[in-house]
C-alpha positions as a Markdown table, in Angstrom:
| # | Residue | x | y | z |
|---|---|---|---|---|
| 1 | Cys | 29.9 | 5.6 | 37.0 |
| 2 | Lys | 26.2 | 5.5 | 36.3 |
| 3 | Pro | 25.2 | 3.3 | 33.3 |
| 4 | Val | 23.8 | 5.1 | 30.3 |
| 5 | Ala | 20.3 | 4.2 | 29.4 |
| 6 | Met | 20.2 | 2.7 | 25.9 |
| 7 | Val | 17.6 | 1.7 | 23.3 |
| 8 | Arg | 18.5 | -1.8 | 21.9 |
| 9 | Ile | 17.2 | -3.2 | 18.7 |
| 10 | Ala | 17.9 | -6.8 | 17.6 |
| 11 | Ile | 18.8 | -7.3 | 13.9 |
| 12 | Gly | 19.2 | -10.9 | 13.3 |
| 13 | Leu | 22.1 | -12.1 | 15.5 |
| 14 | Arg | 23.2 | -8.5 | 16.1 |
| 15 | Thr | 22.0 | -5.9 | 18.5 |
| 16 | Leu | 22.3 | -2.2 | 17.8 |
| 17 | Ala | 22.3 | 0.1 | 20.8 |
| 18 | Phe | 21.3 | 3.8 | 20.8 |
| 19 | Thr | 21.7 | 6.4 | 23.5 |
| 20 | Arg | 18.5 | 8.1 | 24.5 |
| 21 | Gly | 19.8 | 11.3 | 23.0 |
| 22 | Arg | 20.6 | 9.6 | 19.7 |
| 23 | Trp | 17.1 | 7.9 | 19.7 |
| 24 | Ala | 15.4 | 11.3 | 20.2 |
| 25 | Glu | 17.4 | 12.7 | 17.3 |
| 26 | Leu | 16.2 | 9.9 | 15.0 |
| 27 | Arg | 12.6 | 10.4 | 16.1 |
| 28 | Glu | 12.8 | 14.0 | 15.3 |
| 29 | His | 14.4 | 13.2 | 11.9 |
| 30 | Val | 11.5 | 10.9 | 11.0 |
| 31 | Gln | 8.9 | 13.5 | 12.0 |
| 32 | Ala | 10.7 | 16.2 | 10.1 |
| 33 | Ala | 11.0 | 14.1 | 7.0 |
| 34 | Leu | 7.3 | 13.4 | 7.0 |
| 35 | Gly | 6.4 | 17.0 | 7.6 |
| 36 | Ala | 8.6 | 18.1 | 4.7 |
| 37 | Trp | 7.1 | 15.6 | 2.4 |
| 38 | Leu | 3.5 | 16.6 | 3.3 |
| 39 | Lys | 4.3 | 20.3 | 2.6 |
| 40 | Thr | 5.4 | 19.4 | -0.9 |
| 41 | Thr | 2.4 | 17.1 | -1.6 |
| 42 | Ser | -0.5 | 19.0 | -0.1 |
| 43 | Asp | -3.1 | 16.7 | -1.7 |
| 44 | Asn | -1.9 | 13.7 | 0.3 |
| 45 | Arg | -3.2 | 13.1 | 3.8 |
| 46 | Gly | -0.3 | 10.8 | 4.8 |
| 47 | Met | 2.7 | 8.8 | 3.5 |
| 48 | Pro | 3.3 | 5.0 | 3.3 |
| 49 | Ala | 5.8 | 3.9 | 5.8 |
| 50 | Glu | 8.2 | 2.4 | 3.3 |
| 51 | Gly | 8.1 | 5.7 | 1.4 |
| 52 | Leu | 9.0 | 7.6 | 4.6 |
| 53 | Arg | 11.8 | 5.2 | 5.3 |
| 54 | Gly | 13.2 | 5.9 | 1.8 |
| 55 | Ala | 12.8 | 9.7 | 2.2 |
| 56 | Leu | 15.1 | 9.7 | 5.2 |
| 57 | Ser | 18.6 | 11.1 | 4.6 |
| 58 | Glu | 20.0 | 8.3 | 6.8 |
| 59 | Arg | 19.1 | 4.9 | 5.6 |
| 60 | Leu | 17.9 | 2.9 | 8.7 |
| 61 | Pro | 17.7 | -0.9 | 9.0 |
| 62 | Arg | 14.1 | -1.9 | 8.8 |
| 63 | Pro | 13.9 | -3.1 | 12.5 |
| 64 | Val | 15.3 | 0.2 | 13.7 |
| 65 | Phe | 12.8 | 2.2 | 11.5 |
| 66 | Asp | 9.9 | 0.0 | 12.7 |
| 67 | Ala | 10.9 | 0.5 | 16.3 |
| 68 | Leu | 11.0 | 4.3 | 15.8 |
| 69 | Ile | 7.6 | 4.3 | 14.1 |
| 70 | Ala | 6.1 | 2.1 | 16.9 |
| 71 | Asp | 7.6 | 4.5 | 19.5 |
| 72 | Leu | 6.2 | 7.6 | 17.7 |
| 73 | Leu | 2.8 | 6.0 | 17.3 |
| 74 | Ala | 2.6 | 4.9 | 20.9 |
| 75 | Glu | 3.1 | 8.5 | 22.0 |
| 76 | Thr | 0.8 | 9.8 | 19.2 |
| 77 | His | 3.5 | 11.9 | 17.7 |
| 78 | Leu | 2.5 | 10.0 | 14.5 |
| 79 | Leu | -0.9 | 8.5 | 13.6 |
| 80 | Arg | -1.8 | 5.7 | 11.2 |
| 81 | Asp | -4.6 | 5.6 | 8.7 |
| 82 | Gly | -4.6 | 2.2 | 7.0 |
| 83 | Pro | -1.3 | 2.1 | 5.1 |
| 84 | Leu | -0.5 | 5.8 | 5.7 |
| 85 | Leu | 1.5 | 7.6 | 8.4 |
| 86 | Leu | 0.1 | 11.0 | 9.4 |
| 87 | Leu | 1.2 | 13.9 | 11.5 |
| 88 | Pro | -1.3 | 14.9 | 14.2 |
| 89 | Gly | -3.2 | 18.0 | 13.0 |
| 90 | His | -2.4 | 17.5 | 9.3 |
| 91 | Thr | -5.6 | 17.2 | 7.3 |
| 92 | Val | -6.5 | 17.3 | 3.7 |
| 93 | Ser | -10.2 | 18.1 | 3.3 |
| 94 | Leu | -12.0 | 17.2 | 0.1 |
| 95 | Ser | -14.5 | 19.7 | -1.4 |
| 96 | Ala | -18.1 | 18.6 | -1.5 |
| 97 | Ala | -17.7 | 18.1 | -5.3 |
| 98 | Asp | -14.6 | 15.8 | -4.8 |
| 99 | Val | -16.5 | 13.8 | -2.2 |
| 100 | Arg | -19.3 | 13.2 | -4.6 |
| 101 | Leu | -16.9 | 12.3 | -7.4 |
| 102 | Ala | -15.0 | 9.9 | -5.1 |
| 103 | Asp | -18.3 | 8.2 | -4.3 |
| 104 | Gln | -19.2 | 7.9 | -8.0 |
| 105 | Leu | -15.7 | 6.4 | -8.7 |
| 106 | Val | -16.1 | 3.7 | -6.1 |
| 107 | Ala | -19.6 | 2.9 | -7.2 |
| 108 | Val | -18.7 | 2.6 | -10.9 |
| 109 | Leu | -15.6 | 0.4 | -10.1 |
| 110 | Ala | -17.6 | -1.8 | -7.8 |
| 111 | Ala | -20.3 | -2.3 | -10.5 |
| 112 | Ala | -17.6 | -3.0 | -13.1 |
| 113 | Lys | -16.0 | -5.7 | -10.9 |
| 114 | Leu | -13.5 | -7.6 | -13.1 |
| 115 | Gln | -13.8 | -5.2 | -16.1 |
| 116 | Pro | -12.9 | -1.7 | -14.8 |
| 117 | Pro | -12.8 | 1.1 | -17.3 |
| 118 | Lys | -9.4 | 2.7 | -17.9 |
| 119 | Val | -8.9 | 6.0 | -16.1 |
| 120 | Ala | -9.4 | 8.0 | -19.3 |
| 121 | Gln | -12.7 | 6.2 | -19.8 |
| 122 | Leu | -13.7 | 6.9 | -16.3 |
| 123 | Ala | -13.0 | 10.5 | -16.8 |
| 124 | Gln | -15.1 | 10.6 | -19.9 |
| 125 | Gln | -17.9 | 8.6 | -18.2 |
| 126 | Leu | -18.1 | 10.8 | -15.2 |
| 127 | Asn | -17.4 | 14.0 | -17.2 |
| 128 | Ala | -14.4 | 14.7 | -14.9 |
| 129 | Asp | -11.0 | 16.3 | -15.4 |
| 130 | Asp | -8.4 | 13.5 | -15.9 |
| 131 | Lys | -5.8 | 15.0 | -13.5 |
| 132 | Arg | -8.4 | 15.6 | -10.8 |
| 133 | Leu | -9.7 | 12.0 | -11.3 |
| 134 | Arg | -6.2 | 10.5 | -11.0 |
| 135 | Thr | -5.6 | 12.4 | -7.8 |
| 136 | Leu | -8.8 | 11.1 | -6.2 |
| 137 | Leu | -7.9 | 7.5 | -7.4 |
| 138 | Arg | -4.5 | 7.8 | -5.8 |
| 139 | Arg | -6.1 | 8.9 | -2.5 |
| 140 | Leu | -8.6 | 6.1 | -2.6 |
| 141 | Ala | -5.7 | 3.6 | -3.2 |
| 142 | Gln | -3.6 | 5.1 | -0.4 |
| 143 | Ser | -6.6 | 4.6 | 2.0 |
| 144 | Gly | -6.9 | 1.0 | 0.9 |
| 145 | Glu | -10.4 | 1.4 | -0.6 |
| 146 | Leu | -9.0 | 0.7 | -4.1 |
| 147 | His | -6.0 | -1.1 | -5.4 |
| 148 | Ala | -3.9 | 0.4 | -8.2 |
| 149 | Val | -3.2 | -2.6 | -10.4 |
| 150 | Ser | -1.5 | -0.3 | -12.9 |
| 151 | Ala | -1.5 | 3.3 | -13.9 |
| 152 | Asp | -4.7 | 2.9 | -15.9 |
| 153 | Tyr | -6.6 | 0.3 | -13.9 |
| 154 | Tyr | -8.0 | 0.4 | -10.3 |
| 155 | Phe | -10.0 | -2.3 | -8.6 |
| 156 | Pro | -12.1 | -2.2 | -5.5 |
| 157 | Arg | -10.4 | -4.0 | -2.5 |
| 158 | Ala | -13.3 | -6.5 | -2.3 |
| 159 | Thr | -12.9 | -7.5 | -5.9 |
| 160 | Ile | -9.2 | -8.0 | -5.6 |
| 161 | Ala | -9.8 | -10.1 | -2.4 |
| 162 | Glu | -12.2 | -12.3 | -4.4 |
| 163 | Val | -9.6 | -12.8 | -7.1 |
| 164 | Ala | -6.9 | -13.6 | -4.5 |
| 165 | Ala | -9.2 | -16.2 | -3.0 |
| 166 | Val | -9.7 | -17.9 | -6.4 |
| 167 | Thr | -6.0 | -17.7 | -7.0 |
| 168 | Ala | -5.2 | -19.4 | -3.7 |
| 169 | Arg | -7.7 | -22.2 | -4.4 |
| 170 | Ile | -6.4 | -23.0 | -7.9 |
| 171 | Ala | -2.8 | -23.0 | -6.5 |
| 172 | Leu | -3.8 | -25.6 | -3.9 |
| 173 | Gln | -5.4 | -27.8 | -6.6 |
| 174 | Glu | -2.1 | -28.0 | -8.5 |
| 175 | Pro | 0.2 | -30.9 | -7.4 |
| 176 | Ser | 3.2 | -28.5 | -7.8 |
| 177 | Arg | 1.2 | -25.6 | -6.3 |
| 178 | Ile | 2.2 | -23.7 | -9.4 |
| 179 | Phe | -0.7 | -22.4 | -11.6 |
| 180 | Thr | -0.5 | -21.2 | -15.2 |
| 181 | Val | -1.6 | -17.9 | -16.6 |
| 182 | Ala | -4.2 | -19.6 | -18.7 |
| 183 | Arg | -5.8 | -21.3 | -15.7 |
| 184 | Phe | -5.8 | -18.1 | -13.7 |
| 185 | Arg | -7.6 | -16.3 | -16.5 |
| 186 | Thr | -10.2 | -19.1 | -17.0 |
| 187 | Glu | -10.9 | -19.5 | -13.3 |
| 188 | Thr | -11.1 | -15.9 | -12.4 |
| 189 | Gly | -12.9 | -14.7 | -15.5 |
| 190 | Ile | -10.6 | -11.7 | -15.9 |
| 191 | Ser | -10.2 | -10.5 | -19.4 |
| 192 | Arg | -7.1 | -11.2 | -21.4 |
| 193 | Asn | -5.8 | -7.6 | -21.4 |
| 194 | Leu | -6.1 | -7.5 | -17.6 |
| 195 | Thr | -4.7 | -10.9 | -16.7 |
| 196 | Ile | -1.0 | -10.0 | -16.8 |
| 197 | Pro | -1.5 | -6.6 | -15.0 |
| 198 | Val | -3.3 | -8.3 | -12.2 |
| 199 | Leu | -0.8 | -11.1 | -11.9 |
| 200 | Glu | 2.1 | -8.6 | -11.9 |
| 201 | Phe | 0.3 | -6.6 | -9.2 |
| 202 | Phe | 0.1 | -9.8 | -7.1 |
| 203 | Asp | 3.8 | -10.4 | -7.7 |
| 204 | Arg | 4.6 | -6.8 | -6.8 |
| 205 | Val | 2.8 | -6.9 | -3.4 |
| 206 | Gly | 4.2 | -10.3 | -2.5 |
| 207 | Phe | 1.1 | -12.4 | -2.9 |
| 208 | Thr | 2.5 | -14.5 | -5.8 |
| 209 | Leu | 5.9 | -15.4 | -7.1 |
| 210 | Arg | 6.6 | -16.1 | -10.7 |
| 211 | Val | 8.1 | -19.5 | -11.3 |
| 212 | Gly | 9.1 | -20.1 | -14.9 |
| 213 | Glu | 5.9 | -19.6 | -16.9 |
| 214 | Gly | 3.7 | -20.1 | -13.9 |
| 215 | Arg | 3.2 | -18.7 | -10.4 |
| 216 | Arg | 2.8 | -19.9 | -6.9 |
| 217 | Val | 1.1 | -18.2 | -3.9 |
| 218 | Arg | 3.6 | -17.0 | -1.4 |
| 219 | Arg | 1.3 | -16.1 | 1.6 |
| 220 | Glu | -2.3 | -15.5 | 2.5 |
| 221 | Trp | -3.9 | -12.4 | 1.1 |
| 222 | Thr | -4.9 | -11.1 | 4.5 |
| 223 | Ala | -1.2 | -11.1 | 5.5 |
| 224 | Val | -0.4 | -9.2 | 2.2 |
| 225 | Val | -3.0 | -6.5 | 3.0 |
| 226 | Ala | -1.7 | -6.2 | 6.6 |
| 227 | Gly | 1.8 | -5.8 | 5.1 |
| 228 | Met | 0.6 | -3.0 | 2.8 |
| 229 | His | -0.6 | -1.2 | 5.9 |
| 230 | Asp | 2.6 | -1.7 | 7.8 |
| 231 | Arg | 5.0 | -0.6 | 5.1 |
């Protein structure tokens, strides 16, 4: 009998095999899940990959999901914009007023550097509606232009990259490669109230790992950013 064409995915020492028909079903499932999510969140242009994986009714191993996404991207059934996955033809257009407000937001946060205003303060400073402002901030974070350190604080990507570079340097200077919160605050110049939120953000994205009362750097910041885009 004629051998059946299979798609094989290696997972550690195991290999999973899918018939072409089953693989096509999974591809359609991924596209449908993304389309359904976009219909319920009309203000978002796309969805982070890990969010899409979690939205599937069938939990797929990460290598299988990654292979499906790569397959769909290669045939342009999906598109990528930084950390977001998009469906071709799906667009979210900003009004001219929102574009101006987004530009103002980025400019204010870039000027503030390590002392960004809280979202409520930004809204007051720019005379903008709080809900509208938060929506724009989320979009800018999704595109990678800003990083959401917490619900109240957003940093420009260039600023966070500079802080990450200082963090890596001070970690290398420590014999144990573990740096303290106090040294992080002193070397970076970040205010006391933002020190812990920034460190917890670094922990969350996999740049640092808490070790007792200190932290160590897990991997290079460029790799972390690339991982954000691939999730």
